[in-house]
NUBAKOL-901300 format. One record per atom (N, C-alpha, C): x, y, z; residue in one letter. Coordinates in steps of 0.2 Angstrom, whole numbers, padded with zeros to 4 digits, always signed. Each point is the difference from the previous one (the first is absolute). Layout:
<atoms>
XYZa ...
</atoms>
This chain:
<atoms>
+0784+0255+0767m +0002+0003+0007m +0000+0008+0000m -0002+0004-0003l +0000+0006-0001l -0007+0004+0000l -0005-0005-0003k -0005+0001+0000k -0001-0001+0009k +0001-0006+0003k +0001+0000+0007k +0001+0004+0005k +0005+0002-0003a +0003+0009+0001a -0004+0004+0003a -0003+0001-0006k -0005+0005-0002k -0006-0001+0006k -0002-0005-0003h -0005-0001+0007h +0000+0002+0008h +0005-0001+0001y +0003+0001+0008y +0001+0007+0001y +0003+0004-0005l +0002+0003+0000l -0008+0004+0000l -0006+0000-0005e -0004+0005+0002e -0005-0003+0004e +0000-0007+0007a -0003-0002+0003a +0001+0004+0006a +0008+0002+0001a +0003+0002+0006a -0002+0010-0002a -0001+0002-0005v -0002+0006+0000v -0007+0000+0003v -0005-0004-0003v -0008+0000+0002v +0001+0000+0007v +0003-0007+0002y +0000+0001+0009y +0001+0005+0002y +0006+0003-0001l +0002+0007+0004l -0004+0003+0000l -0004+0003-0005l -0005+0005-0002l -0005-0001+0004l -0001-0006-0001f -0007-0001+0006f +0001+0000+0006f +0006-0002+0003t +0002+0001+0005t +0002+0006+0003t -0001+0005-0003a +0003+0004+0000a -0007+0006-0002a -0005+0000-0001l -0005+0002-0002l -0004-0002+0007l +0001-0006+0004r -0005-0001+0006r +0001+0003+0005r +0006+0004+0002q +0002+0003+0004q -0003+0006+0001q -0002+0003-0006f -0006+0007-0001f -0007-0001+0002f -0004+0007+0001s -0005-0004+0000s -0004-0001-0010s -0006-0003+0002l -0002-0001-0006l +0000+0007-0005l -0002+0004+0003d -0002+0007-0004d +0008+0002-0002d +0005+0000+0006s +0007+0002-0004s +0003-0006-0003s -0004-0006-0001a +0004-0003-0005a -0003-0001-0007a -0005+0001-0001s -0004+0000-0008s +0000+0009-0001s +0003+0005+0004a +0005+0005-0004a +0007+0000+0000a +0004-0005+0002i +0005-0004-0002i +0002+0000-0006i -0007-0005-0003g -0002-0005-0003g +0000+0005-0008g -0004+0005+0001s -0004+0004-0003s +0008+0005-0004s +0005+0001+0007l +0003+0003-0004l +0006-0001-0004l +0000-0007+0002m +0006-0005-0002m -0001+0000-0008m -0007-0001-0002a -0001-0004-0005a +0000+0009-0008a -0006+0005+0005r +0002+0005-0004r +0008+0003-0002r +0004-0001+0004s +0009+0001+0000s +0001-0006-0008s -0001-0005+0002i +0003-0006-0006i -0007-0002-0005i -0005+0001+0000g -0002-0003-0003g -0002+0005-0007g +0004+0005-0002p -0002+0005-0007p +0007-0004-0002p +0003-0003+0003y +0007-0002-0004y +0000-0006-0001y -0005-0007+0000l -0002-0002-0001l -0004-0004-0009l +0002-0006-0001s -0003+0002-0009s -0008-0002+0002s -0003-0005+0006a -0006+0002+0003a -0003+0007-0003a +0002+0006+0002h -0001+0006-0001h -0002+0003-0007h +0002-0005-0005k +0000+0001-0006k -0006-0004-0002k -0001-0006+0002t -0005-0002-0003t -0007+0000+0003t +0000+0005+0009a -0005+0004+0003a -0001+0004-0005a +0005+0005-0002r -0005+0003-0005r +0000-0001-0008r +0002-0005-0003a -0002-0001-0006a -0008-0004+0001a -0004-0003+0006n -0006-0002+0003n -0003+0007-0001n +0002+0004+0004l -0004+0007+0003l -0001+0003-0007l +0005+0000-0005k -0004+0002-0007k -0003-0001-0002k +0001-0008-0002m -0007-0004-0002m -0008+0001+0005m +0003-0001+0004v -0009+0003+0004v +0000+0006+0000v +0001+0005+0001f +0000+0006+0001f +0002+0004-0005f +0000+0001-0007p +0003+0003-0004p +0000+0007+0000p -0004+0003+0004n -0001+0008+0001n +0002+0002+0005n +0006-0003+0005l +0002+0000+0006l +0007+0007-0004l +0001+0006+0003s +0007+0002-0002s +0004-0003+0003s +0007+0001-0002r +0006-0001+0004r +0001+0000+0006r -0001+0006+0002n -0002+0003+0007n -0004-0006+0006n -0006+0000-0005e -0006-0005+0003e +0006-0008+0001e +0003-0002-0003q +0002-0005-0001q +0004-0001+0005q +0004+0006+0001n +0003+0000+0003n -0001+0000+0010n -0006+0001+0000n -0003+0002+0007n -0002-0006+0002n -0005-0003-0006l -0002-0004+0002l +0006-0008+0002l +0005-0001-0005l +0005-0004+0001l +0004+0003+0008l +0002+0004+0002d +0001+0002+0007d -0004-0003+0004d -0006+0001+0001k -0008-0004+0006k +0003-0007-0004k +0001-0002-0005m +0002-0007-0001m +0003-0004+0004m +0008+0002-0001w +0003-0001+0004w +0000+0002+0007w -0004+0006+0003d -0001+0001+0009d -0007-0008+0002d +0000+0000-0004h -0008-0009+0002h +0005-0003-0001h +0004-0004-0005l +0002-0007+0000l +0007+0002+0005l +0003+0003+0002g +0005+0000+0005g -0003+0002+0006g -0005+0002+0000r -0005-0005+0007r +0000-0004+0003r -0006-0005-0007v +0001-0005+0000v +0004-0006+0003v +0006+0001-0003a +0004-0003+0000a +0002-0001+0010a +0001+0008+0001a +0002-0001+0006a -0007-0002+0004a -0005+0001+0001e -0004-0003+0005e -0001-0007-0002e +0003-0005-0005l +0001-0005+0003l +0003-0001+0005l +0005+0002+0002a +0001-0002+0004a -0003+0000+0008a -0005+0003-0001y -0004+0002+0005y -0007-0006-0001y -0001-0005-0004l -0005-0004-0003l -0001-0002+0008l +0004-0004+0002q +0000-0005+0007q -0003+0006+0005q -0001+0004+0000n -0001+0006+0006n -0007+0001-0001n -0003-0002+0007d -0007+0001+0000d -0001+0009+0000d +0003+0001-0001a -0002+0008+0002a +0000+0006-0008a +0001-0006-0006i -0001+0003-0003i -0008-0002-0003i -0001-0006+0003l -0009-0001-0001l -0005+0007+0004l +0003+0004+0004k -0004+0008+0003k +0000+0004-0007k +0004-0002-0004r +0002+0005-0006r -0005+0000-0004r -0004-0006-0001i -0005+0000-0006i -0007+0000+0002i -0003+0005-0003k -0008-0002+0000k -0002-0002-0003k -0004-0006+0000v -0005-0005-0004v -0004+0002-0003v -0005-0001-0004t -0006+0004-0001t -0001-0010-0004t -0007-0001-0001g -0003-0006-0005g +0005-0008+0003g +0000+0002+0007a +0002-0008+0000a -0006-0005+0000a -0004+0004+0001e -0008-0007-0001e +0001-0002-0007e +0003+0003-0003n -0002-0002-0009n +0006-0007-0001n +0006-0002+0008l +0002-0004-0002l -0004-0008+0004l -0001-0006-0006p -0006-0003+0003p +0005-0004+0005p -0007-0002+0005a +0004-0002+0006a +0003-0006-0002a +0002-0003+0009h +0006-0007-0002h -0006-0005-0001h +0004-0005-0004g -0007-0006-0002g +0000+0000-0007g +0004+0004-0005k -0001+0003-0007k +0006+0001-0002k +0002-0001-0006p +0004+0000-0001p +0000+0009-0004p +0004+0002-0001a +0001+0008-0002a +0007+0002-0004a -0002+0004-0004f +0007+0002-0005f +0002+0008+0003f +0004+0003+0003m +0000+0006-0001m +0006+0005-0003m -0001+0004-0005f +0003-0001-0004f +0001+0009-0001f +0008+0001+0000s +0000+0008+0000s +0005+0001-0007s +0007+0003+0000g +0002+0004-0004g +0006+0003+0006g +0009+0001-0004h +0004+0006+0002h -0002+0006+0002h -0007+0001+0003i -0001+0006+0001i +0002+0001+0006i -0001+0006+0005g -0001+0001+0006g +0006-0003+0003g -0001-0002+0008n +0006-0005+0003n -0005-0008-0001n +0004-0004-0007w -0002-0005+0000w +0000-0006+0005w +0008+0001+0004e +0000-0004+0004e -0006+0000+0005e -0001+0006+0002l -0007+0001+0005l -0007-0007+0001l +0001-0002-0007l -0005-0002-0002l -0006-0007+0005l +0007-0002+0003s -0002-0007+0003s +0000+0005+0007s +0002+0006+0002c -0004+0001+0007c -0004+0004-0003c -0004+0002-0005l -0007+0002-0001l -0005-0008+0001l +0001-0004-0002s -0001-0006+0000s -0004-0002+0008s +0008+0002+0005q -0001-0003+0007q -0005+0003+0003q +0001+0009-0001i -0004+0004+0003i -0007+0000-0001i -0001-0006-0005g -0008+0000-0004g +0000-0008+0005g +0001-0002+0004g -0001-0005+0004g +0002-0009-0003g +0003+0002-0008r +0003-0006-0004r +0005-0002-0002r +0004-0006+0002p +0008+0000-0002p -0003-0003-0008p +0007+0001-0002i +0002+0000-0005i +0005-0003-0004i +0001-0002-0005t +0002-0003-0004t +0004+0003-0005t +0006+0000+0001g +0005+0006-0006g +0001-0003-0006g +0002+0002-0007v +0001-0002-0007v +0005+0003+0000v +0008-0002+0000y +0005+0008-0003y +0005-0004-0004y +0005+0006-0005r +0004-0001-0004r +0006-0001+0005r +0005-0007+0001e +0006+0001+0001e +0005+0003-0004e +0003+0004+0007a +0006+0003-0003a +0006-0001-0004a +0003+0002-0004n +0005-0004-0002n +0008-0002+0003n -0001+0007+0007n +0005-0006+0004n -0004-0004+0005n +0002-0005+0000p -0004-0005+0006p +0002-0002+0006p +0005+0006+0001i +0005+0002+0009i -0009+0007+0000i +0001+0003-0004v -0003+0007+0004v -0007-0003-0004v -0004-0006-0003d -0005-0002+0000d -0002-0001+0009d +0006-0005-0001d -0004-0005+0007d -0001+0007+0004d +0006+0005+0001m -0002+0007+0006m -0009+0003+0001m -0002+0002-0007i -0004+0001-0003i -0006-0005+0001i +0001-0005+0001t -0005-0005+0003t -0002+0000+0005t +0005+0000+0005r +0001+0000+0005r -0004+0003+0005r +0005+0006-0003t -0007+0007+0001t -0007+0001+0000t -0002-0003-0005r -0005+0000-0003r -0007-0005+0002r +0005-0005+0003s -0003-0007+0004s -0007+0000+0007s +0003+0005+0003p -0004+0002+0006p -0007+0001-0002p -0001+0004-0006r -0006+0002-0003r -0003-0002-0002r +0000-0008-0003y -0004-0004-0003y +0001-0007+0003y -0006-0004-0004v +0001-0005+0003v +0003-0004-0005v +0001+0003-0006n +0005-0006-0005n +0003+0005-0005n +0007-0002-0003l +0001+0004-0006l +0002-0006-0005l -0004+0004-0006i +0001-0006-0006i +0004+0004-0003i +0007+0000-0004p +0003-0002-0006p -0003+0002-0005p +0000+0004-0005k -0004+0000-0008k +0006-0005-0003k -0007-0003-0004g +0007-0006-0005g -0005-0007+0000g +0001-0004-0001t -0003-0008-0002t -0001-0004+0004t +0006+0003+0006q +0000-0005+0006q -0003+0003+0005q -0003+0008+0000g -0004+0003+0003g -0007-0002+0000g +0000-0001-0009a -0008+0000-0001a -0004-0007+0005a +0006-0005+0001v -0003-0005+0004v -0004+0003+0007v +0004+0002+0003k -0001+0006+0008k -0005+0002+0000k -0003+0005-0010l -0004+0005+0002l -0008-0004-0002l +0001-0004-0002v -0009-0006+0002v +0003-0001+0004v +0001-0005+0004r +0002-0004+0007r -0003+0006+0005r +0000+0008-0005s -0002+0005+0007s -0004+0001+0001s -0003+0000-0007i -0008+0002-0003i -0004-0005+0003i +0001-0007+0000k -0003-0007+0002k +0000+0002+0008k +0005+0002+0003n -0002+0001+0007n -0002+0007+0001n -0003+0003-0002n -0005+0005-0001n +0003+0007+0005n +0007+0001-0003e +0004+0004-0001e +0000+0009-0003e -0001+0003+0004a +0000+0006-0003a +0007+0002-0003a +0001+0002-0007i +0007+0000-0004i +0001+0007+0000i +0005+0004-0002a +0002+0005-0002a +0005+0001-0005a -0003+0002-0004l +0005+0001-0007l +0002+0008-0003l +0003+0000-0003l +0005+0006-0002l -0001+0000-0009l -0004+0002-0003v -0002-0002-0007v +0005+0005-0007v +0000+0003+0002d +0004+0007-0003d +0006-0001-0005d +0003-0006+0002q +0006-0001-0002q -0001+0000-0008q +0005-0002-0005k +0001-0001-0003k +0002-0010-0003k -0003-0002-0001m -0001-0008-0002m +0001-0003-0007m +0006-0003-0003n +0002+0000-0007n -0006-0005+0000n -0004-0005+0003d -0001-0004-0005d -0008-0002+0003d -0002+0006+0005g -0008+0003-0001g -0003+0002-0006g -0005+0005+0001i -0004-0001-0007i +0003+0007+0001i -0003+0003-0008p +0000+0008+0001p -0008+0004-0001p +0002+0003+0006v -0007+0005+0002v +0001+0007+0001v -0005+0005-0003p +0002+0007+0001p +0003+0004+0006p +0004+0001+0000f +0000+0004+0009f +0003+0008-0005f -0003+0003+0004f +0000+0008-0005f +0000+0002-0005f -0004-0004-0005g +0001-0001-0007g +0002-0004-0002g +0005-0004+0002r +0006-0003-0005r +0000-0006+0002r -0001-0007-0002d +0001-0004+0001d +0005-0003+0004d -0001-0004+0006a +0006+0000+0005a +0001-0009+0002a +0003-0003-0002m +0002-0008+0002m -0004-0001+0007m -0006-0002+0003t -0002+0000+0004t +0001-0008+0005t +0002-0002+0006a -0001-0006+0004a -0008+0000+0000a -0003-0007-0001s -0007+0000-0001s -0002-0008+0004s +0007-0001+0005a -0004-0005+0003a -0008+0002+0007a +0001+0006+0003i -0003+0000+0003i -0008+0001-0003i -0001+0000-0005a -0005+0000-0004a -0002-0005+0000a +0005-0008-0003e -0001-0006-0003e -0004-0003+0006e +0005+0002+0007l -0001-0003+0006l -0006+0000+0003l -0003+0007-0002a -0007+0002+0005a -0004-0003-0005a +0000+0002-0006l -0007-0005-0004l +0003-0007+0003l +0002-0004+0001r +0002-0006+0000r -0004-0003+0008r +0005+0004+0003y -0004-0001+0006y -0006+0005+0005y -0004+0005-0006d -0004+0005+0004d +0003+0003+0005d +0005+0002+0001t +0002+0006+0003t +0001+0007-0001t -0004+0003+0006p -0001+0008-0002p +0007+0003-0002p -0001+0005-0004i +0007+0004+0000i -0002+0007+0004i +0006+0000+0006v -0003+0009+0003v +0007+0004-0003v -0003+0007-0002p +0006+0006+0000p +0002+0000+0005p +0005+0004+0003a +0002+0001+0006a +0008+0006-0002a +0002+0004+0004y +0005+0002-0001y +0003+0004+0007y +0005+0001+0003v +0003+0004+0004v +0002+0006+0000v -0005+0008-0003l +0005+0007+0000l +0002+0003+0003l +0005+0003+0001r +0003+0007+0002r -0003+0003+0001r +0000+0003+0006t -0002+0007+0000t +0002+0004+0003t +0007+0000+0003g +0006+0005+0000g +0003-0005+0006g +0007+0003-0004g +0004-0006+0008g +0001-0006-0002g +0000-0002+0007a -0001-0009+0001a -0010-0001+0004a -0003+0006-0005n -0008-0002+0001n -0003+0000-0005n -0004-0006+0003f -0003-0004-0008f -0009+0000+0002f -0004-0001-0007e -0005-0004+0000e -0001-0005-0004e -0002-0003+0005g -0002-0009-0005g -0008+0000-0002g -0001-0002-0007i -0005-0001-0004i -0001-0006-0001i -0007-0004+0002i -0002-0006-0004i -0006+0003-0004i +0001-0004-0004y -0006+0002-0005y -0004-0005-0001y -0008-0001+0001p -0004-0005-0002p +0002-0006-0007p +0001-0006+0000a +0003-0003-0005a -0004+0000-0005a +0005-0001-0006l -0002+0003-0007l -0007-0007-0003l -0002+0004-0003d -0007-0005-0004d -0001+0000-0007d +0004-0006+0003y +0001-0004-0007y -0002-0007-0002y -0001-0001-0006q -0006-0004-0003q +0005-0008-0002q -0003-0003-0002k +0002-0008-0001k -0006-0001-0006k +0004+0001-0007t -0005-0001-0006t +0002-0007-0002t +0006-0004+0001g +0000-0007-0003g +0007+0002-0004g +0000+0007+0000n +0005+0001-0007n +0006+0002+0003n +0004-0004+0005k +0004+0003+0005k +0006+0003-0005k +0002-0001-0005e +0006+0005-0004e -0004+0008+0002e -0005+0000-0003k -0006+0008+0005k +0002+0002+0002k -0003-0006+0007d +0000+0002+0007d +0006+0001+0003d +0004-0003+0000v +0007+0000+0000v +0002+0009-0001v +0000+0002-0006y +0001+0006-0003y -0004+0005+0002y -0007-0001+0003n -0003+0007+0002n +0000-0001+0008n +0001-0005+0004i +0005-0001+0005i +0006+0007+0000i +0004-0002-0003m +0006+0002+0000m +0001+0011-0003m -0006+0000-0005l -0002+0004-0003l +0001+0005+0008l -0008+0000+0003a -0003+0002+0005a +0005+0002+0006a +0006-0005+0001i +0004+0001+0004i +0006+0005-0002i +0001+0000-0006n +0006+0003-0002n -0006+0009+0002n -0003+0000-0003q -0006+0007+0001q +0000+0001+0006q +0001-0005+0003t -0002+0002+0010t +0007+0004+0001t +0006-0002-0002l +0006+0001+0000l +0002+0008-0002l -0002+0001-0006e +0000+0006-0003e -0005+0005+0001e -0003-0001+0003g -0005+0005+0006g +0003+0002+0006g +0001-0003+0003w +0006-0001+0005w +0006+0003+0000w +0003-0002-0005i +0007+0007-0003i -0002+0004-0002i -0004+0004-0005r -0003+0006-0002r +0000+0003+0007r -0005-0002+0005k +0000+0003+0004k +0007+0003+0006k +0004-0003-0002n +0005-0002+0006n +0006-0001-0004n +0002+0003-0006p +0006-0002-0005p +0009+0000+0005p -0002+0006+0004e +0007-0001+0003e +0003-0006+0006e -0005-0006+0000q -0001-0004+0005q +0001-0006-0003q +0002+0001-0008w +0000-0010-0004w +0007+0000-0002w +0002-0006-0001f +0007-0002-0003f +0001+0001-0007f -0002+0005-0001w +0004+0004-0007w +0004-0004-0002w +0008-0003+0002v +0005+0000+0001v +0000-0009-0005v -0007-0001-0001h +0001-0007-0001h -0002+0001-0008h +0003-0006-0005k -0002+0001-0007k -0007-0004-0001k -0004+0002+0001r -0008-0003+0000r -0002-0001-0008r +0004+0003-0002w -0004-0001-0010w +0004-0004-0003w -0001-0001-0004p +0006-0002-0008p +0005+0007-0002p +0007+0001-0001k +0001+0004-0006k -0005+0000-0007k +0002+0008+0002g -0003+0003-0008g -0008+0003+0001g 
</atoms>
């Protein structure tokens, strides 16, 4: 009963926040999100997680440099959260300068478009839409089912279909591939039942479904992300598909694909570290 009441309270806060943000312009809403996150974020336990991750990945940063990067991270994450309220508004499409749209396979062929929690990952669907191809999204369900339903309804207009991660979603994912759909996935979060693959020089449990399915169905794997260029303005980049090989050794092939994916993500993060989701516990303790 207490858990249900908590869910309703959280949902009410999210609803009121989104409603309030939509009363402002996109630029103002984004700035408000930044202000809120920069004010509250440093007092959350996630801030300690982010600092620990930074120390591990960039051990030579001074304390002041860490603080500066973390402040920019909260600025960015606050903007991402606030901009979600505008996801259904076509005005946000005009804020994205797209390059590499020709790298997304044409209609009639399945394709994976992978990214990570870098830049505004919520705009990945817009990137595909601007490129002229509707897309199906794979997402992790929120812990609060009421909030999850609200966010799903916010995202839905930008996708052909939304598939939750997990056993039930796997069947729908295969069906989408057989229907020759383009499918967007975020692949930079810890997956306990994944495989260990180096990420910034340290093994991280990595979901391997994208590699296994690509090998099984001969599906291109296309890297893409939407980078913030300032305020609520973005550059969306779709890269050429990964050049992966099928040697007949499935375990080795899956590992090599996931290693290439992790290395791609690592390159993006090194260039724009303030725009990555450092608050996630990506690596095992110790």
